N, C-alpha and C positions, 0 to 999 in steps of 0.2 A: 142259402149258402151253396156255393159251387166248388167242387174239388176238381183239380186238373191233374192228370197223370200223363207224363210224356213217355214215349218209348221210341226205339228205332235208331238211337245213336250208336256210335262205334268208331272203329278205325277204318279209314279208306285211303286209297292212294290218290295222289293228285290226278284230276281228270275223271275220277269216279263219281258215283252217285249214291245217295242215301235218301230214304224217305222217313221223315219223322211223323209220328202220330201223337195226338193229344186227345185223350178221352176225358169228357166232362161228365160229372154226375148231375143229377137233377133233371127236371122236365122242362126247363126254360132255355135250353141250348139254342134254339132257333132265334131267340131274341137277343142273343149275345153278339157283340162284335168280338172277333177272335184275332189274335196276333201272335207273332213270334218275335222274340228278342234274343240277343245273344251277348255273352260276356266272355271276352278273352282274358287270359291271365294279365293282371296289372292294368287292365283297361276298364272303362265304364261300360255298363250295360247299354246296348244300342238296339234300336229298332231294326227289324229285318223285313217283316211283311205283315199286312193285316187284311182281313176280310170282314166287311160289315154284315149285318143280318140280311141286308138286301142283296148281297153278293158282290158289292164293289170291292176292288182290291187296290192295294198300294204297296210299293216296294222301295227299299233303300236302293240308292244308285249302285252300290257295290254288288248287289245280287240281281239286279234287273236283267232279265233275259236268261238267267241261269236257274233261279228258284221260282217255284210256283206254289202258291197257297191255295188250298181247296178245303171244302167242308162237306160232310155228309150228315145232314140233320137227322136222318133216320138212325144213325149210329152215335149221335152226340160226339162226333169226332172231327177234328180239324187236322189237316195234313200239311207238311211242307216237303215238297219234292225238290231235292237239291241235286243239280247236275253240274258237270264241269267244275268239280270242287277244287279249291285252291288251298294251299297251306294256311293262308290268312283267314280262311273260313273256320279254322280251329277255334272252338269256344264251347262253353256250356250254353245250350239252347233252351230257352224258357218259353213256355206257353203262357199267354196272358189273355184274360177275358174281362170285358166290362159291359155294364149296362147302367146307364144313368150315372149315379155316383158310386156304384159298387164295382170294385175291382178285385181280380183274383189272379194269383200266380201259381204255376206248377213248380215242381221241385227241381226241374232241369234235367237235361240229358247231355252227356258229353259227346261231342263230335271232334274227332282228331283226323286231320288230313296230313298224311306223311307217307313218304316212301321208305 
């Protein structure tokens, strides 16, 4: 079993930056593919970014060039650096992990981009 705890959300002005963190329990973090999803009010949850256990990354077109996913296997943590934030980035951001058929979600952290 893996537990995921996100942190780092908050209120930021348009054009600002935030870094989200997701700490995972357990000793198998390095074998997990990690990802970030988000869900805005009234919308479906959508993919934001992922990083495989081998370090390959992928991004949604809407965040490409602005967001960067990274991981520190020594700290069992994945990060999402978000730059040039826009009001449309406002959402609850969820950490997601999977390995084979096992999937895990965090509880989410709110990001609000507003002046």
